[in-house]
C-alpha positions in Angstrom: 32.2 220.0 60.6 35.1 219.2 57.7 37.3 222.4 56.8 36.4 223.4 53.3 39.9 223.2 52.5 40.3 219.5 54.0 37.0 218.3 51.5 38.6 220.3 48.4 41.6 217.9 48.9 40.0 215.2 49.5 38.0 215.9 46.0 41.0 216.5 44.1 42.7 213.0 45.1 39.5 210.8 44.7 37.2 212.9 42.0 33.7 213.7 42.8 32.6 210.5 43.3 35.3 209.4 45.7 33.6 210.9 48.5 29.9 211.8 50.4 29.2 214.5 52.3 25.6 215.1 51.3 23.7 214.6 55.2 21.2 212.1 53.4 24.1 209.9 51.9 25.9 210.0 55.6 22.9 209.1 57.5 24.2 205.3 55.7 27.0 205.7 57.7 26.1 206.2 60.9 24.9 203.0 62.2 25.8 199.4 62.7 24.3 196.2 63.1 24.5 197.5 66.8 22.2 200.0 68.5 24.5 203.3 68.5 24.6 205.6 66.2 27.5 208.8 65.5 27.4 210.8 62.1 30.7 211.3 60.4 31.1 214.7 58.2 32.7 213.0 55.3 33.2 209.5 54.0 36.3 208.7 51.6 36.7 205.8 49.3 40.1 205.0 48.8 41.1 202.6 45.9 44.3 202.1 47.1 46.9 202.1 50.0 48.2 205.5 48.4 44.6 206.9 49.4 44.1 205.9 52.1 47.7 207.4 53.3 46.8 210.6 51.5 43.5 210.8 53.8 45.0 209.8 56.6 47.6 212.6 56.5 45.0 215.2 55.8 43.4 214.2 59.1 46.5 214.7 61.0 47.1 218.2 59.3 43.4 219.3 60.3 43.7 217.5 63.3 40.5 215.5 62.7 39.0 212.6 63.9 39.0 209.0 62.1 37.7 205.6 61.4 37.7 202.7 59.1 34.2 201.2 57.7 34.1 197.4 55.9 30.3 196.3 55.6 28.9 198.1 58.5 27.6 194.3 59.6 29.6 194.9 63.1 27.0 194.2 66.3 29.7 196.4 68.9 29.7 199.9 67.2 32.9 199.3 65.9 32.6 200.9 62.9 30.0 204.0 64.2 32.2 207.1 64.4 31.8 208.7 67.6 33.2 212.0 66.9 32.5 212.7 64.0 34.9 213.7 61.2 36.4 211.4 58.7 35.2 207.9 57.5 37.5 205.8 55.3 35.2 203.4 53.5 37.0 199.9 52.5 34.6 199.2 49.8 36.2 200.1 46.2 39.5 198.3 48.0 38.0 194.8 47.1 40.2 192.8 44.9 42.2 189.3 45.9 45.6 190.4 44.7 47.0 187.3 44.8 46.2 183.1 45.5 49.4 180.9 45.8 47.4 177.6 46.1 50.3 175.5 46.4 51.5 177.3 49.5 47.9 178.1 50.7 48.4 181.6 51.0 46.0 184.6 49.5 46.7 188.1 49.7 43.8 190.4 50.3 42.4 193.8 50.0 40.7 194.8 53.5 37.3 195.4 51.0 36.9 191.5 49.8 33.7 190.1 51.1 34.5 186.9 53.2 33.1 184.3 51.4 34.1 185.3 47.9 37.7 183.8 49.3 36.2 180.9 49.4 34.1 180.7 46.2 37.6 182.0 44.6 39.4 178.4 45.2 36.8 176.2 46.1 36.6 174.9 42.6 40.6 174.1 43.6 39.1 172.1 46.7 40.6 175.2 48.9 38.3 177.0 51.1 38.8 180.4 54.0 38.0 178.9 57.5 36.6 181.9 59.4 33.0 182.5 58.3 31.0 184.9 60.3 27.3 184.5 60.2 27.3 187.4 57.9 30.1 186.0 55.3 28.2 186.8 52.1 28.5 190.3 53.4 30.9 191.1 56.1 34.6 192.3 54.6 37.9 190.6 55.6 39.2 193.7 56.8 35.9 194.2 59.6 36.8 190.5 60.7 40.6 191.3 61.4 39.8 194.7 63.2 37.3 192.4 65.5 38.8 189.1 65.5 35.4 187.6 64.4 35.0 184.1 64.6 31.8 182.2 63.1 30.1 179.0 63.8 33.4 176.7 62.9 36.0 177.9 65.0 35.4 175.2 67.4 38.2 173.5 65.2 39.6 176.2 63.0 39.9 178.6 65.3 39.0 182.5 65.2 40.5 185.5 62.4 43.6 185.6 63.9 44.4 181.8 63.4 44.3 182.4 59.9 45.8 185.8 59.5 49.6 185.7 58.8 50.2 189.1 57.5 49.0 192.7 57.4 50.3 196.2 55.5 49.1 198.9 58.1 48.9 203.2 57.5 49.5 204.2 60.9 47.9 207.3 62.3 50.9 209.8 61.3 50.4 208.1 57.8 53.2 205.8 57.8 53.0 202.3 56.2 54.3 199.1 57.9 54.2 196.0 57.4 53.9 192.8 59.5 54.1 189.1 59.6 53.6 188.1 56.0 53.7 184.8 53.3 56.4 182.9 55.6 55.3 181.0 58.8 56.6 182.2 62.3 58.8 185.2 61.6 61.1 186.1 63.9 60.1 189.4 66.3 57.2 190.4 68.1 54.0 189.1 66.9 52.5 192.7 66.0 50.1 190.9 64.0 48.3 189.1 66.3 48.4 192.7 69.0 46.2 194.4 66.1 44.0 191.2 65.1 41.0 191.9 67.0 42.4 195.9 68.2 38.8 196.8 66.7 40.3 199.5 64.6 41.7 201.6 66.8 46.1 201.1 66.6 46.3 201.5 62.7 44.0 200.8 59.0 44.6 197.3 57.8 45.1 197.7 53.7 46.6 194.4 52.7 46.0 191.2 54.6 47.4 187.9 54.1 45.5 184.9 55.0 46.0 181.2 55.1 43.7 178.9 52.8 42.8 175.3 53.9 41.8 171.9 51.8 38.6 170.8 52.1 37.7 167.8 53.9 37.4 164.5 52.2 33.9 164.0 54.3 31.5 166.0 55.9 28.8 165.0 57.9 25.9 167.2 60.0 23.8 165.7 62.5 20.1 167.6 64.2 20.0 166.4 67.9 16.3 167.7 69.1 15.8 168.2 72.8 13.1 168.8 75.2 15.0 170.3 77.4 17.5 173.1 76.9 19.4 172.1 79.8 19.7 168.9 78.4 21.3 170.4 75.1 24.0 172.2 77.1 24.9 169.6 79.3 25.4 167.3 75.8 28.5 169.6 74.9 29.8 168.7 78.2 29.2 165.5 77.5 30.6 165.5 73.6 33.6 166.9 75.3 34.4 164.4 77.8 33.9 161.5 74.8 37.7 163.7 72.9 35.0 164.2 70.2 36.1 168.0 69.2 33.4 168.3 66.3 34.4 171.6 64.0 30.8 173.2 64.4 28.4 172.7 67.8 25.6 175.3 67.4 22.9 175.5 69.9 19.4 177.1 68.7 16.7 177.1 71.8 12.7 176.7 71.2 12.2 180.5 71.0 14.6 180.8 68.5 14.0 177.4 66.3 10.3 178.6 65.5 11.5 182.0 64.2 14.2 180.4 61.7 11.8 177.3 61.2 9.0 179.7 59.7 11.5 182.1 57.9 13.4 179.7 56.3 11.8 176.0 56.1 15.1 174.2 57.0 13.9 171.6 59.0 13.9 172.2 62.7 11.4 170.7 64.9 8.7 173.8 65.7 7.8 171.7 69.1 11.6 171.4 70.6 13.1 173.6 73.7 16.1 173.2 72.0 18.7 171.6 68.6 22.2 171.1 68.6 23.7 171.6 65.2 26.5 169.3 64.8 29.3 169.1 61.9 32.3 167.0 61.2 34.8 167.0 58.9 37.7 164.9 57.9 38.4 161.2 56.2 35.2 159.2 56.3 36.2 156.6 58.2 37.1 158.2 61.6 34.0 160.8 60.9 31.8 157.7 60.8 32.9 156.3 64.0 33.1 160.5 65.2 28.9 160.2 64.2 28.5 157.4 66.6 30.2 158.6 69.5 27.9 161.9 69.0 24.8 160.1 68.8 25.5 158.2 71.8 26.2 161.3 73.6 23.2 163.2 72.6 21.1 160.3 74.0 22.5 160.1 77.2 21.2 163.5 77.5 18.2 162.6 76.6 17.9 163.9 73.0 14.5 162.9 71.7 15.9 162.5 68.3 19.4 162.5 66.2 19.2 162.9 62.3 21.8 163.1 59.8 21.6 164.9 56.8 21.2 162.8 53.9 22.5 165.2 51.1 24.6 168.2 50.8 21.1 169.6 50.1 20.2 168.7 53.1 22.9 170.4 54.7 22.7 173.1 53.4 19.4 173.9 54.4 20.1 173.3 58.0 22.9 176.1 58.0 20.5 178.6 55.6 18.6 178.6 58.6 21.3 179.0 61.1 23.0 181.5 58.7 19.8 183.7 58.3 18.7 183.4 62.0 19.2 187.3 62.4 17.3 188.0 59.6 14.5 185.7 60.9 14.5 187.7 64.4 13.0 190.7 62.1 9.7 189.1 61.2 8.5 188.8 64.7 10.5 191.8 66.4 10.9 195.4 65.3 13.9 195.7 66.8 16.7 193.1 68.8 19.7 193.4 70.8 22.3 191.2 70.3 24.9 189.7 73.2 28.2 188.1 73.1 29.7 186.4 76.4 31.7 183.7 76.8 31.5 180.7 79.3 33.2 177.9 80.1 31.2 174.9 78.4 30.8 173.5 82.3 29.0 176.4 82.7 26.2 176.4 79.3 23.2 175.3 81.5 23.3 177.3 84.4 24.2 180.4 82.4 20.7 179.3 80.0 18.7 179.1 83.4 20.5 182.4 84.5 18.9 184.3 80.9 16.0 183.0 82.1 15.6 184.8 85.3 16.7 187.8 83.3 14.1 187.4 81.0 11.2 186.9 83.7 13.0 190.2 85.9 12.8 192.4 83.0 9.7 191.2 81.1 11.0 191.2 78.3 11.7 187.8 75.2 15.4 186.1 75.3 16.1 183.8 72.7 19.4 181.6 72.3 21.8 180.9 69.5 25.2 180.5 69.9 28.7 178.7 69.2 28.1 176.3 72.2 30.5 174.0 71.4 33.1 177.1 72.5 30.8 178.5 75.2 30.0 181.6 72.5 26.5 182.6 73.7 24.3 184.8 71.8 21.6 186.3 73.9 19.1 188.1 71.5 16.5 190.4 73.7 13.8 191.2 71.4 11.8 194.8 72.4 10.5 197.4 70.4 12.2 200.3 70.1 9.6 203.2 69.2 8.2 202.6 73.1 10.2 205.3 74.7 12.7 202.9 77.7 12.8 199.8 76.5 15.9 199.9 74.6 17.0 200.5 78.2 15.8 198.1 79.8 17.1 195.4 77.2 20.7 196.6 77.2 20.5 196.6 81.2 19.5 193.3 81.1 22.8 192.2 78.4 25.0 193.8 80.8 23.5 191.5 83.6 24.0 188.1 81.1 27.5 189.4 80.5 28.7 190.2 84.5 26.9 186.9 84.5 29.4 185.4 82.5 32.3 187.1 83.8 31.4 185.8 87.2 31.5 182.2 86.0 35.0 182.7 84.9 34.0 183.9 81.1 34.5 187.2 79.3 32.3 190.2 78.0 32.8 188.8 74.4 33.8 186.1 72.0 33.9 187.7 68.8 31.6 190.8 68.2 34.2 193.0 69.7 34.0 195.5 72.7 33.4 198.6 70.4 31.4 201.6 71.9 28.7 199.6 73.7 30.6 197.5 76.0 33.3 199.6 76.8 32.4 200.3 79.8 32.3 196.4 81.3 35.5 196.4 80.8 37.0 196.9 84.6 34.3 194.0 85.3 37.1 192.0 83.0 40.1 193.9 83.7 42.2 195.0 86.4 43.2 198.8 86.5 46.6 197.8 85.8 45.6 195.2 83.1 43.7 198.7 81.5 46.2 201.1 81.9 49.1 198.5 79.8 46.2 198.6 77.2 46.5 202.3 77.3 49.7 202.5 76.1 49.6 200.3 73.4 46.7 202.4 71.6 48.9 205.7 72.7 51.9 204.5 70.8 50.4 203.2 67.8 47.8 206.9 67.9 49.4 209.4 70.5 46.6 212.0 69.6 43.7 209.8 70.5 42.2 210.5 66.9 41.8 206.5 65.4 38.5 205.4 66.4 38.5 207.3 69.6 35.8 206.2 72.2 36.1 202.2 71.2 37.8 199.3 73.2 39.0 201.1 76.5 36.6 202.4 78.9 36.4 206.5 79.0 33.7 207.5 81.6 31.3 208.5 79.5 30.8 211.6 81.9 33.2 213.9 80.2 34.0 212.0 76.8 31.5 213.3 74.5 31.9 216.8 75.3 35.9 215.9 74.0 34.7 214.3 70.8 32.3 217.2 70.1 35.7 219.7 70.0 37.5 217.2 67.8 35.1 216.9 65.3 35.2 220.5 64.9 38.6 220.2 64.2 39.4 221.9 67.6 
């Protein structure tokens, strides 16, 4: 529970409409896109960095756990207030503070929606490259916390490759800056350290990002297969031909049928898999690369390779890809998304293993993923109203992630560890490596009050009792 004095001071700072504390309101903030839930005791909406500083200092004074939240689109429980306490929601810090197109920079508050950055500069022929599938809703602050990716990370990289500087509020209320508008400033790369730290070290209040010029030509291809393994092999074949698309996405038959029935994007209903491939650059280079891509697809037994004939057709194909998660809801009341990474040469074998796990647990698993960088997204369909179904889906997901690690991959590519996968971290890292990470956390947050119970393994047996004590201000 939040002490009455703490609540009174939050109201004095933000006003009666600057926070929520009623049970019916708090229920909206107890979840994100993962399967876990935990309810905050109060949600505060700062309007500026000074408000964040005041809230963080108040949390320190009353020994309250606290967590930052963007749009709540995360898929690993990163914004869930596992210990209760204070949630600092950045929805009202949503201004684009500066656009400097001459130097290809923008300065943003953390609540700016990802897509709005591109919309603000597209008439001047610029764009912001990181494009998670939730880009119409997710915020740049949340993207920084999770080091979000997206379909076009194959060529452009993930969020950290486009963040140049941060303004941060530390757990004691200190405001610091890392990086800046300039490139490659001296000193430790604290911007790189904190991008992807999942909100466990500091709260981000300003972000300096890199903008990019729109390419001269864009070409989108759809390769159609009667075998998922052939589609997986094509990814390796494209790589060996030294062609790097800006995006290389794969949908298996289960997924593409759900997507097509919902969006009518033009995916063939009878295919076992499709690859959605995008090329960008100078016109002559794109034309040459398109021919090499077609040859690679047919060498791996593609049934057909189609090229989008207009911007409208291209947009429709991407609409199908980016609205895939919504399409699943028409078929299954609940689903569980995973986020493992494997080397590109292991994609076909991983798809076979996922099929074995599907049979073992008796669950339907569809696949839609960033094939170009081996970022697998097996989606496990289940009925959450049936006792034991969630646990079965989670166990199937953990087996898939452990397989990813066993073939040289990772338990996450862009969704983060959060509270969902933290007990799998010992499968990925040695005890010495995990201890080093814990020391970093302790430097920034020695009281373990900022987003506790995330990212690093805790041992579930004892951690919940400690969180309950923190939530009551003890």
